[in-house]
ZASEKOL-434688 format. One record per residue (C-alpha): x, y, z; residue in one letter. Coordinates in steps of 0.2 Angstrom, whole numbers, plus 5000, padded with zeros to 4 digits. Example, Ala and Ser with C-alpha at 12.3 -4.5 7.8 and 13.67 -1.06 7.14 Angstrom:
<pt <5062,4978,5039>,A>;
<pt <5068,4995,5036>,S>;
***
This chain:
<pt <5220,5049,5255>,M>;
<pt <5204,5058,5250>,L>;
<pt <5201,5064,5268>,K>;
<pt <5219,5071,5269>,K>;
<pt <5216,5081,5253>,L>;
<pt <5199,5088,5259>,L>;
<pt <5208,5093,5275>,V>;
<pt <5222,5102,5266>,F>;
<pt <5209,5111,5254>,C>;
<pt <5199,5117,5269>,F>;
<pt <5215,5124,5278>,I>;
<pt <5221,5132,5262>,T>;
<pt <5204,5140,5259>,M>;
<pt <5202,5146,5277>,T>;
<pt <5220,5154,5277>,L>;
<pt <5216,5162,5260>,T>;
<pt <5199,5169,5267>,A>;
<pt <5208,5176,5283>,C>;
<pt <5221,5185,5273>,S>;
<pt <5220,5204,5271>,K>;
<pt <5223,5213,5254>,A>;
<pt <5240,5221,5253>,P>;
<pt <5241,5239,5258>,A>;
<pt <5238,5252,5244>,K>;
<pt <5256,5259,5247>,E>;
<pt <5264,5242,5245>,Q>;
<pt <5254,5238,5229>,V>;
<pt <5259,5255,5222>,Q>;
<pt <5278,5252,5226>,E>;
<pt <5277,5235,5217>,T>;
<pt <5268,5242,5202>,I>;
<pt <5280,5257,5201>,K>;
<pt <5294,5245,5196>,K>;
<pt <5285,5241,5180>,F>;
<pt <5275,5257,5176>,V>;
<pt <5287,5271,5173>,P>;
<pt <5273,5285,5173>,T>;
<pt <5262,5293,5186>,D>;
<pt <5247,5282,5190>,F>;
<pt <5234,5281,5204>,E>;
<pt <5228,5264,5212>,V>;
<pt <5209,5265,5210>,L>;
<pt <5204,5248,5217>,Q>;
<pt <5211,5232,5226>,I>;
<pt <5199,5218,5227>,S>;
<pt <5201,5200,5232>,E>;
<pt <5196,5188,5218>,K>;
<pt <5193,5169,5220>,P>;
<pt <5209,5164,5211>,Y>;
<pt <5221,5156,5223>,A>;
<pt <5225,5171,5234>,G>;
<pt <5227,5184,5220>,L>;
<pt <5220,5202,5221>,Y>;
<pt <5214,5212,5206>,E>;
<pt <5222,5229,5205>,V>;
<pt <5215,5243,5194>,V>;
<pt <5226,5258,5192>,I>;
<pt <5223,5274,5182>,G>;
<pt <5236,5279,5169>,V>;
<pt <5232,5295,5161>,K>;
<pt <5213,5292,5165>,K>;
<pt <5214,5275,5157>,Q>;
<pt <5211,5260,5168>,P>;
<pt <5224,5246,5168>,V>;
<pt <5221,5229,5177>,V>;
<pt <5235,5219,5186>,F>;
<pt <5234,5204,5197>,Y>;
<pt <5245,5203,5213>,I>;
<pt <5249,5191,5227>,D>;
<pt <5246,5196,5245>,K>;
<pt <5264,5199,5248>,N>;
<pt <5267,5209,5232>,C>;
<pt <5280,5198,5226>,Q>;
<pt <5272,5193,5210>,Y>;
<pt <5263,5205,5198>,L>;
<pt <5253,5197,5183>,F>;
<pt <5247,5206,5168>,S>;
<pt <5235,5200,5155>,G>;
<pt <5218,5193,5154>,S>;
<pt <5211,5182,5168>,M>;
<pt <5197,5171,5160>,M>;
<pt <5185,5158,5168>,S>;
<pt <5187,5141,5161>,A>;
<pt <5170,5137,5168>,E>;
<pt <5160,5152,5160>,T>;
<pt <5173,5157,5147>,K>;
<pt <5171,5175,5153>,A>;
<pt <5185,5187,5152>,N>;
<pt <5186,5193,5169>,I>;
<pt <5199,5207,5165>,T>;
<pt <5188,5214,5151>,A>;
<pt <5173,5214,5162>,E>;
<pt <5183,5225,5175>,T>;
<pt <5189,5236,5162>,L>;
<pt <5171,5239,5155>,K>;
<pt <5166,5244,5173>,K>;
<pt <5179,5257,5174>,F>;
<pt <5178,5264,5156>,M>;
<pt <5159,5267,5160>,A>;
<pt <5164,5279,5175>,K>;
***
């Protein structure tokens, strides 16, 4: 049983690692459905959370962070936090963009 679980985890991790980030245009179209104002996609970066990508957009020169799946079917807003380190990953990203 444990052997099957390990094989499943390995395959899942391999497929996730081989997947490409969604295209900027695709991300922009998804976010447009929720953000009714002009914005610019500043960054799309893969994060180590079950195939999610962190998207930073600029709205009136203010950064906003979302998380999106590779197919742009699901958009998440709110803080992503590490249970291990208790770090607020979203806040850390916002700090980086506020400093620019």
